[in-house]
BAPASE-707987 format. One line per 4 residues: for each residue x, y, z of N, C-alpha, C. Coordinates in steps of 0.02 Angstrom, whole numbers, always signed. Example, Ala and Ser with C-alpha at 12.3 -4.5 7.8 and 13.67 -1.06 7.14 Angstrom:
<pts>
+660:-284:+390:+615:-225:+390:+660:-165:+390; +642:-112:+354:+684:-53:+357:+645:+2:+394
</pts>
This chain:
<pts>
+6216:+4891:+884:+6236:+4882:+845:+6291:+4821:+843; +6314:+4814:+897:+6349:+4775:+913:+6333:+4707:+881; +6395:+4662:+853:+6390:+4594:+813:+6382:+4562:+859; +6358:+4508:+861:+6341:+4420:+861:+6400:+4371:+846
+6457:+4400:+801:+6490:+4359:+768:+6538:+4358:+822; +6572:+4290:+822:+6638:+4287:+863:+6700:+4291:+834; +6762:+4290:+887:+6816:+4315:+870:+6857:+4275:+804; +6894:+4265:+791:+6951:+4201:+768:+6990:+4154:+805
+6992:+4079:+786:+7015:+4062:+841:+7094:+4105:+861; +7115:+4055:+930:+7175:+4118:+946:+7223:+4056:+892; +7281:+4120:+887:+7327:+4107:+825:+7380:+4059:+861; +7407:+4037:+827:+7491:+3998:+841:+7519:+4053:+896
+7560:+4000:+942:+7608:+4047:+970:+7702:+4062:+954; +7701:+4013:+907:+7766:+4030:+884:+7775:+4067:+840; +7834:+4120:+858:+7842:+4208:+790:+7851:+4192:+753; +7858:+4129:+729:+7847:+4113:+640:+7779:+4138:+599
+7740:+4100:+651:+7670:+4079:+656:+7627:+4148:+658; +7646:+4181:+690:+7641:+4236:+729:+7640:+4305:+677; +7692:+4307:+641:+7715:+4330:+587:+7686:+4326:+535; +7672:+4265:+495:+7641:+4231:+450:+7562:+4273:+464
+7536:+4256:+514:+7455:+4283:+508:+7444:+4354:+531; +7494:+4401:+562:+7480:+4454:+561:+7442:+4486:+518; +7377:+4522:+542:+7370:+4556:+475:+7361:+4628:+463; +7463:+4643:+460:+7460:+4717:+471:+7438:+4749:+394
+7432:+4830:+388:+7405:+4848:+340:+7402:+4935:+357; +7438:+4968:+290:+7440:+5030:+278:+7389:+5080:+243; +7379:+5131:+218:+7322:+5145:+179:+7351:+5230:+189; +7372:+5246:+121:+7369:+5336:+100:+7351:+5347:+66
+7310:+5394:+75:+7250:+5427:+20:+7264:+5502:+39; +7282:+5518:-34:+7294:+5621:-52:+7234:+5640:-105; +7203:+5686:-63:+7145:+5725:-81:+7182:+5782:-122; +7147:+5806:-183:+7176:+5871:-226:+7116:+5906:-255
+7161:+5983:-262:+7085:+6027:-287:+7115:+6019:-348; +7058:+6028:-382:+7072:+6024:-487:+7028:+6058:-504; +7027:+6070:-567:+6954:+6092:-611:+6889:+6066:-619; +6928:+6003:-585:+6858:+5935:-572:+6835:+5947:-509
+6875:+5995:-474:+6837:+5986:-396:+6893:+5945:-362; +6856:+5923:-302:+6893:+5871:-246:+6913:+5812:-285; +6981:+5793:-300:+6986:+5737:-320:+7019:+5681:-279; +7018:+5611:-273:+7053:+5563:-237:+7112:+5547:-306
+7180:+5606:-267:+7216:+5596:-323:+7282:+5516:-312; +7273:+5483:-260:+7330:+5438:-253:+7300:+5398:-188; +7289:+5334:-204:+7255:+5294:-155:+7306:+5227:-157; +7351:+5224:-115:+7416:+5168:-96:+7404:+5135:-41
+7399:+5060:-45:+7390:+5021:+3:+7439:+4950:+19; +7449:+4950:+71:+7480:+4868:+100:+7424:+4826:+146; +7441:+4771:+110:+7399:+4736:+171:+7331:+4750:+150; +7261:+4714:+206:+7227:+4737:+171:+7187:+4764:+216
+7184:+4833:+169:+7157:+4888:+189:+7169:+4944:+117; +7099:+4966:+101:+7105:+5004:+43:+7025:+5035:+38; +7032:+5091:-20:+6966:+5102:-37:+6967:+5078:-107; +6910:+5078:-138:+6877:+5066:-195:+6872:+5124:-241
+6832:+5173:-222:+6829:+5226:-269:+6812:+5299:-231; +6813:+5355:-241:+6775:+5409:-208:+6698:+5426:-241; +6669:+5440:-192:+6585:+5461:-211:+6567:+5526:-203; +6522:+5543:-260:+6518:+5630:-261:+6446:+5634:-255
+6404:+5621:-196:+6347:+5619:-200:+6327:+5696:-173; +6365:+5740:-155:+6376:+5836:-165:+6384:+5865:-211; +6418:+5821:-261:+6431:+5863:-301:+6520:+5861:-308; +6551:+5884:-356:+6617:+5865:-366:+6665:+5912:-311
+6652:+5942:-281:+6684:+5983:-225:+6693:+5960:-147; +6658:+5894:-134:+6668:+5849:-86:+6658:+5772:-96; +6726:+5735:-111:+6728:+5692:-104:+6738:+5625:-27; +6671:+5585:-58:+6653:+5526:-2:+6688:+5465:-13
+6741:+5445:+53:+6768:+5381:+44:+6735:+5354:+104; +6741:+5264:+67:+6728:+5205:+132:+6795:+5167:+133; +6799:+5166:+197:+6877:+5142:+211:+6858:+5057:+217; +6896:+5027:+200:+6866:+4941:+189:+6934:+4916:+214
+6891:+4869:+266:+6958:+4845:+313:+6925:+4757:+317; +6944:+4707:+256:+6902:+4663:+247:+6918:+4607:+321; +6965:+4601:+337:+6972:+4559:+411:+6913:+4579:+461; +6908:+4639:+473:+6851:+4647:+507:+6858:+4665:+594
+6925:+4657:+599:+6955:+4668:+654:+7027:+4666:+671; +7031:+4674:+736:+7117:+4678:+747:+7129:+4613:+800; +7159:+4588:+769:+7191:+4512:+827:+7266:+4543:+833; +7287:+4507:+895:+7345:+4514:+927:+7406:+4530:+868
+7447:+4573:+889:+7494:+4586:+850:+7488:+4654:+784; +7417:+4663:+746:+7410:+4670:+704:+7400:+4749:+723; +7425:+4802:+664:+7439:+4878:+651:+7405:+4890:+596; +7377:+4916:+599:+7342:+4971:+536:+7356:+5047:+540
+7388:+5067:+512:+7411:+5134:+479:+7388:+5172:+419; +7333:+5218:+451:+7296:+5273:+399:+7326:+5328:+383; +7328:+5346:+344:+7378:+5430:+334:+7327:+5443:+286; +7293:+5511:+295:+7258:+5544:+245:+7274:+5618:+221
+7300:+5648:+179:+7334:+5714:+162:+7265:+5747:+122; +7254:+5806:+135:+7194:+5848:+86:+7239:+5904:+87; +7252:+5904:+17:+7303:+5966:-5:+7249:+6032:-23; +7288:+6079:-21:+7255:+6148:-14:+7191:+6163:-42
+7142:+6173:+2:+7056:+6170:-49:+7021:+6137:-59; +7037:+6083:-32:+6999:+5993:-52:+6985:+5995:+4; +6941:+5932:-1:+6877:+5936:+34:+6849:+5857:+55; +6862:+5817:+95:+6837:+5759:+86:+6811:+5716:+158
+6755:+5674:+154:+6714:+5648:+198:+6747:+5547:+202; +6755:+5542:+250:+6800:+5479:+276:+6730:+5428:+309; +6713:+5375:+305:+6676:+5339:+331:+6687:+5268:+343; +6659:+5219:+362:+6666:+5130:+364:+6597:+5106:+355
+6608:+5059:+322:+6539:+5019:+299:+6509:+4986:+362; +6558:+4971:+406:+6533:+4940:+462:+6573:+4932:+514; +6578:+4897:+601:+6598:+4946:+634:+6658:+4903:+629; +6696:+4927:+677:+6781:+4887:+707:+6780:+4844:+733
+6830:+4811:+754:+6812:+4779:+799:+6902:+4751:+843; +6903:+4749:+887:+6963:+4718:+931:+6942:+4656:+969; +6999:+4638:+936:+6972:+4533:+975:+7011:+4498:+1035; +6968:+4500:+1071:+7039:+4438:+1107:+7102:+4427:+1120
+7140:+4457:+1144:+7225:+4461:+1145:+7248:+4396:+1151; +7288:+4373:+1128:+7327:+4311:+1147:+7354:+4312:+1224; +7385:+4283:+1265:+7416:+4267:+1320:+7476:+4316:+1321; +7506:+4321:+1277:+7553:+4351:+1253:+7555:+4425:+1257
+7511:+4466:+1226:+7470:+4526:+1256:+7516:+4576:+1218; +7508:+4550:+1131:+7545:+4565:+1077:+7516:+4644:+1071; +7525:+4697:+1050:+7451:+4767:+1053:+7430:+4756:+988; +7368:+4767:+992:+7318:+4800:+920:+7319:+4868:+928
+7362:+4878:+870:+7363:+4948:+867:+7321:+4983:+795; +7301:+5034:+812:+7276:+5082:+738:+7295:+5161:+775; +7309:+5178:+694:+7350:+5247:+709:+7318:+5290:+645; +7286:+5360:+655:+7245:+5370:+617:+7309:+5464:+614
+7309:+5476:+550:+7349:+5541:+554:+7318:+5551:+472; +7276:+5620:+483:+7250:+5666:+459:+7271:+5710:+461; +7304:+5760:+399:+7319:+5809:+366:+7289:+5850:+335; +7274:+5914:+350:+7211:+5968:+302:+7246:+6026:+287
+7264:+6046:+219:+7312:+6078:+193:+7245:+6144:+218; +7290:+6206:+197:+7257:+6278:+199:+7189:+6260:+153; +7124:+6284:+200:+7075:+6300:+151:+7036:+6244:+156; +7051:+6213:+165:+7054:+6121:+144:+6988:+6089:+224
+6972:+6047:+220:+6926:+5998:+269:+6919:+5955:+277; +6932:+5907:+313:+6907:+5803:+316:+6875:+5832:+375; +6811:+5775:+372:+6781:+5748:+400:+6789:+5652:+420; +6796:+5644:+475:+6823:+5563:+486:+6760:+5565:+533
+6714:+5515:+492:+6652:+5499:+517:+6662:+5419:+530; +6699:+5378:+553:+6680:+5287:+567:+6622:+5291:+611; +6600:+5201:+595:+6551:+5194:+641:+6609:+5163:+701; +6592:+5135:+744:+6579:+5108:+816:+6649:+5080:+807
+6686:+5070:+855:+6728:+5014:+871:+6724:+4963:+938; +6736:+4908:+926:+6702:+4868:+961:+6773:+4836:+989; +6762:+4850:+1082:+6824:+4798:+1095:+6775:+4742:+1128; +6806:+4681:+1123:+6804:+4625:+1145:+6825:+4624:+1225
+6808:+4584:+1274:+6832:+4576:+1323:+6897:+4558:+1330; +6963:+4591:+1364:+7039:+4572:+1362:+7071:+4576:+1285; +7032:+4632:+1257:+7069:+4660:+1213:+7147:+4692:+1229; +7173:+4698:+1187:+7247:+4750:+1235:+7258:+4793:+1166
+7244:+4849:+1178:+7232:+4884:+1106:+7243:+4969:+1124; +7282:+5002:+1069:+7290:+5065:+1069:+7263:+5103:+1017; +7232:+5147:+1021:+7206:+5178:+963:+7233:+5240:+952; +7255:+5285:+915:+7279:+5356:+893:+7235:+5375:+853
+7219:+5420:+855:+7231:+5498:+797:+7238:+5550:+793; +7283:+5571:+747:+7324:+5655:+738:+7300:+5688:+700; +7275:+5736:+716:+7239:+5766:+666:+7305:+5852:+650; +7322:+5865:+595:+7360:+5901:+588:+7324:+5970:+548
+7316:+6035:+565:+7284:+6068:+531:+7335:+6128:+504; +7344:+6139:+433:+7346:+6212:+421:+7300:+6277:+438; +7312:+6339:+412:+7271:+6399:+424:+7229:+6389:+388; +7170:+6391:+418:+7095:+6408:+387:+7074:+6343:+350
+7106:+6284:+382:+7079:+6219:+374:+7028:+6187:+422; +6981:+6142:+422:+6935:+6127:+481:+6905:+6060:+461; +6899:+6018:+542:+6906:+5968:+534:+6831:+5948:+602; +6788:+5890:+565:+6747:+5865:+613:+6742:+5799:+602
+6758:+5761:+684:+6783:+5702:+671:+6752:+5684:+727; +6725:+5602:+733:+6699:+5569:+786:+6738:+5494:+830; +6735:+5463:+874:+6753:+5401:+905:+6690:+5385:+949; +6664:+5316:+918:+6641:+5295:+964:+6637:+5243:+977
+6672:+5216:+1034:+6686:+5162:+1075:+6646:+5124:+1098; +6642:+5043:+1096:+6615:+4996:+1143:+6640:+4964:+1184; +6661:+4985:+1257:+6687:+4941:+1310:+6682:+4855:+1291; +6695:+4811:+1273:+6640:+4764:+1311:+6589:+4743:+1232
+6549:+4698:+1268:+6477:+4692:+1217:+6434:+4681:+1246; +6404:+4756:+1283:+6349:+4728:+1323:+6285:+4689:+1299; +6259:+4681:+1239:+6210:+4658:+1216:+6210:+4591:+1233; +6269:+4561:+1243:+6273:+4486:+1258:+6317:+4488:+1317
+6313:+4553:+1374:+6336:+4532:+1443:+6381:+4519:+1457; +6426:+4549:+1415:+6505:+4548:+1407:+6553:+4591:+1423; +6558:+4628:+1489:+6597:+4691:+1507:+6669:+4667:+1484; +6685:+4739:+1476:+6762:+4723:+1476:+6802:+4748:+1541
+6793:+4685:+1561:+6801:+4662:+1651:+6894:+4655:+1649; +6930:+4633:+1575:+6994:+4618:+1577:+7018:+4662:+1513; +7069:+4663:+1510:+7087:+4683:+1449:+7128:+4771:+1456; +7166:+4813:+1418:+7186:+4873:+1403:+7181:+4909:+1349
+7151:+4979:+1344:+7149:+5012:+1313:+7170:+5096:+1335; +7205:+5100:+1253:+7238:+5161:+1263:+7213:+5211:+1198; +7188:+5261:+1211:+7136:+5294:+1150:+7167:+5374:+1168; +7184:+5398:+1110:+7213:+5480:+1101:+7185:+5521:+1041
+7148:+5577:+1053:+7138:+5592:+999:+7186:+5682:+1008; +7246:+5700:+979:+7266:+5766:+968:+7260:+5788:+905; +7251:+5860:+884:+7218:+5922:+828:+7285:+5969:+861; +7330:+5983:+808:+7377:+5998:+821:+7365:+6083:+761
+7391:+6123:+755:+7394:+6162:+695:+7479:+6235:+689; +7490:+6208:+650:+7558:+6240:+648:+7597:+6226:+697; +7592:+6153:+721:+7650:+6113:+777:+7610:+6143:+849; +7581:+6172:+837:+7544:+6195:+926:+7485:+6160:+937
+7464:+6133:+988:+7427:+6074:+1028:+7363:+6119:+1028; +7314:+6120:+995:+7239:+6152:+1006:+7194:+6115:+1049; +7191:+6051:+1046:+7162:+5991:+1075:+7179:+5957:+1104; +7200:+5891:+1146:+7213:+5812:+1166:+7159:+5786:+1223
+7130:+5737:+1182:+7100:+5684:+1217:+7112:+5618:+1240; +7130:+5598:+1292:+7147:+5523:+1304:+7114:+5504:+1362; +7100:+5442:+1349:+7057:+5385:+1389:+7104:+5304:+1393; +7124:+5305:+1444:+7169:+5244:+1463:+7132:+5198:+1520
+7128:+5145:+1493:+7104:+5082:+1544:+7124:+5048:+1541; +7161:+5009:+1617:+7168:+4959:+1632:+7186:+4929:+1695; +7213:+4890:+1710:+7194:+4854:+1799:+7215:+4893:+1846; +7252:+4956:+1810:+7247:+5006:+1871:+7194:+5057:+1888
+7155:+5084:+1820:+7118:+5122:+1821:+7054:+5097:+1779; +7044:+5018:+1802:+6991:+4992:+1807:+6920:+5028:+1844; +6930:+5040:+1890:+6874:+5078:+1929:+6847:+5126:+1909; +6885:+5171:+1854:+6849:+5226:+1822:+6786:+5207:+1775
+6773:+5126:+1753:+6746:+5106:+1738:+6678:+5124:+1758; +6671:+5119:+1838:+6610:+5123:+1877:+6601:+5164:+1911; +6652:+5207:+1915:+6668:+5268:+1952:+6611:+5328:+1936; +6579:+5376:+1988:+6545:+5438:+1976:+6586:+5488:+1949
+6651:+5483:+1949:+6694:+5538:+1917:+6725:+5476:+1831; +6700:+5446:+1833:+6720:+5415:+1765:+6655:+5376:+1731; +6655:+5342:+1700:+6613:+5314:+1669:+6526:+5302:+1670; +6531:+5290:+1748:+6484:+5270:+1775:+6432:+5194:+1761
+6476:+5155:+1740:+6455:+5105:+1716:+6413:+5088:+1659; +6456:+5145:+1599:+6420:+5142:+1548:+6460:+5116:+1498; +6451:+5076:+1462:+6496:+5027:+1439:+6517:+5075:+1343; +6488:+5125:+1346:+6484:+5162:+1259:+6501:+5222:+1273
+6559:+5222:+1239:+6580:+5302:+1263:+6576:+5338:+1192; +6568:+5404:+1182:+6586:+5429:+1127:+6615:+5520:+1111; +6654:+5517:+1065:+6687:+5597:+1085:+6669:+5623:+1012; +6635:+5674:+1010:+6629:+5727:+939:+6677:+5794:+946
+6720:+5799:+879:+6757:+5875:+885:+6739:+5913:+847; +6722:+5943:+832:+6717:+6014:+777:+6768:+6084:+773; +6775:+6090:+720:+6819:+6177:+730:+6862:+6190:+675; +6926:+6192:+695:+6916:+6280:+752:+6846:+6306:+717
+6828:+6344:+775:+6752:+6393:+764:+6813:+6470:+786; +6827:+6519:+759:+6891:+6591:+783:+6834:+6632:+759; +6875:+6689:+804:+6830:+6751:+787:+6850:+6787:+725; +6903:+6771:+696:+6913:+6799:+628:+6877:+6782:+556
+6822:+6715:+568:+6795:+6700:+551:+6743:+6758:+516; +6733:+6791:+452:+6677:+6814:+404:+6613:+6782:+438; +6605:+6721:+450:+6538:+6698:+448:+6522:+6658:+529; +6561:+6673:+548:+6563:+6624:+616:+6571:+6678:+673
+6520:+6719:+694:+6535:+6764:+754:+6513:+6725:+829; +6522:+6773:+883:+6528:+6743:+936:+6443:+6716:+936; +6394:+6770:+933:+6326:+6754:+958:+6307:+6687:+889; +6328:+6681:+847:+6311:+6613:+807:+6353:+6564:+850
+6393:+6562:+868:+6444:+6487:+907:+6376:+6491:+975; +6378:+6560:+1005:+6334:+6527:+1064:+6260:+6494:+1046; +6227:+6520:+971:+6165:+6485:+961:+6150:+6422:+947; +6209:+6425:+909:+6273:+6329:+892:+6236:+6285:+946
+6285:+6305:+986:+6296:+6271:+1048:+6213:+6261:+1090; +6200:+6300:+1086:+6125:+6299:+1122:+6080:+6237:+1079; +6085:+6233:+1027:+6039:+6183:+963:+6055:+6120:+981; +6153:+6111:+995:+6185:+6067:+1007:+6144:+6026:+1070
+6140:+6073:+1126:+6112:+6053:+1190:+6067:+6024:+1197; +6013:+6058:+1162:+5943:+6029:+1152:+5949:+5966:+1125; +6011:+5941:+1087:+5998:+5883:+1043:+6025:+5841:+1114; +6093:+5847:+1139:+6095:+5821:+1183:+6050:+5802:+1252
+5995:+5854:+1273:+5949:+5833:+1305:+5897:+5799:+1305; +5879:+5811:+1225:+5824:+5753:+1202:+5861:+5673:+1200; +5923:+5656:+1200:+5971:+5594:+1227:+5951:+5566:+1284; +5917:+5516:+1274:+5918:+5484:+1332:+5952:+5437:+1356
+6044:+5461:+1366:+6070:+5438:+1414:+6118:+5504:+1432; +6194:+5493:+1447:+6233:+5555:+1479:+6244:+5583:+1436; +6257:+5649:+1396:+6281:+5685:+1349:+6283:+5755:+1370; +6329:+5790:+1330:+6355:+5858:+1355:+6378:+5877:+1313
+6374:+5959:+1270:+6417:+5998:+1238:+6455:+6057:+1263; +6518:+6056:+1245:+6537:+6127:+1293:+6597:+6146:+1211; +6613:+6203:+1233:+6663:+6236:+1194:+6739:+6234:+1219; +6769:+6198:+1202:+6854:+6180:+1209:+6892:+6233:+1185
+6917:+6294:+1191:+6969:+6332:+1149:+6927:+6350:+1087; +6952:+6316:+1039:+6922:+6345:+974:+6869:+6293:+951; +6862:+6221:+976:+6830:+6181:+967:+6773:+6150:+996; +6719:+6139:+970:+6664:+6127:+990:+6649:+6037:+1015
+6663:+6012:+1060:+6643:+5946:+1082:+6597:+5927:+1117; +6568:+5864:+1096:+6497:+5837:+1128:+6536:+5768:+1142; +6514:+5732:+1197:+6539:+5670:+1243:+6465:+5654:+1234; +6475:+5583:+1258:+6423:+5544:+1256:+6429:+5474:+1298
+6382:+5448:+1347:+6411:+5390:+1387:+6339:+5375:+1382; +6317:+5280:+1368:+6268:+5271:+1356:+6279:+5195:+1361; +6238:+5151:+1338:+6242:+5082:+1342:+6232:+5060:+1243; +6225:+5108:+1214:+6192:+5077:+1149:+6224:+5129:+1078
+6292:+5090:+1036:+6300:+5130:+1001:+6285:+5159:+949; +6205:+5143:+930:+6168:+5168:+875:+6143:+5222:+920; +6114:+5214:+971:+6098:+5275:+1000:+6175:+5347:+987; +6226:+5319:+1011:+6282:+5381:+1011:+6288:+5425:+943
+6301:+5352:+903:+6304:+5369:+813:+6237:+5420:+788; +6161:+5412:+825:+6111:+5434:+797:+6129:+5519:+824; +6149:+5524:+878:+6162:+5584:+913:+6215:+5627:+861; +6252:+5578:+867:+6323:+5607:+814:+6303:+5655:+748
+6248:+5601:+744:+6220:+5651:+669:+6187:+5683:+673; +6142:+5695:+681:+6116:+5757:+725:+6149:+5801:+743; +6205:+5805:+785:+6264:+5867:+796:+6284:+5891:+731; +6310:+5833:+700:+6358:+5838:+634:+6302:+5889:+593
+6244:+5868:+565:+6208:+5922:+526:+6181:+5969:+546; +6192:+5976:+619:+6174:+6066:+631:+6271:+6101:+624; +6292:+6067:+630:+6363:+6104:+640:+6386:+6123:+569; +6392:+6044:+529:+6403:+6067:+446:+6407:+6126:+423
+6351:+6164:+414:+6317:+6224:+386:+6351:+6275:+424; +6379:+6277:+475:+6404:+6335:+528:+6470:+6331:+511; +6505:+6272:+501:+6563:+6269:+503:+6594:+6260:+438; +6582:+6219:+402:+6619:+6207:+320:+6553:+6242:+270
+6508:+6282:+294:+6453:+6303:+251:+6422:+6266:+183; +6407:+6203:+215:+6381:+6147:+187:+6322:+6102:+213; +6265:+6078:+175:+6227:+6062:+217:+6254:+5983:+211; +6198:+5942:+281:+6232:+5883:+269:+6225:+5849:+231
+6256:+5784:+187:+6237:+5740:+147:+6243:+5663:+164; +6217:+5639:+202:+6220:+5588:+243:+6264:+5514:+187; +6308:+5492:+196:+6344:+5446:+140:+6288:+5387:+160; +6283:+5380:+91:+6239:+5318:+72:+6237:+5246:+131
+6303:+5225:+123:+6331:+5166:+177:+6291:+5179:+228; +6274:+5218:+260:+6241:+5225:+334:+6171:+5200:+315; +6138:+5193:+250:+6070:+5186:+257:+6079:+5111:+258; +6139:+5083:+248:+6138:+5002:+223:+6125:+4941:+302
</pts>
């Protein structure tokens, strides 16, 4: 699924030109529960980052939204900030129509930064299911996702990252990545995952305790699964984990499932972003009925 397109030409080096050509963008989405179901109540944006409308292939209870970023990637100095508020008892699924890209950095190493803040109110759910992110060799990027859950809120999300462009034999031999996923509930950290790759830790890419030479890494998280749930008991969780482990065993790559606190985590290491995506979709199809009480309904954009 990696693209053969080339990054844009290097930007001019004067501060005025850098500021003029930086494609900083912000997007704020607010979902609420009304008599008509889960409604996209506010969609505010600055810069080239927006949504067109919400789709309802599952009916009015859940809104599916496609995040659009016309530039298609981050160059040096770019900053994307996405904030999603799901108010009480509202439900939203967010995805992207194509892969995100982080292009080669300029010599000044200006950071290429994306921050996603996802806030789920009481009884609500957020599904964060973007396509992969491709890091071009010598990118200098920070990718942060913060999830804040109220009581009885639920979250399913994944990150698929291609380190370099393996289809073109372009490894991530130079460049920096700082990638964080943190989930809080009532200001208490429930889960925190971090990947740091730079010149000091580049051996991690090949090490047996690291990525073992695999350029594509993926993490999927779903939960919280709590014993207080009337429909989620310990035997059901065990059966779900066994089902997910069968899916990872059938995947021709390094993949594993674990229960980390109240969250199921699925990890992927391989060399194909489409393989990671297919695995995570299968796992999502198994998890969704147990966690959210609804059957999987794939966004139509995934089929294009």
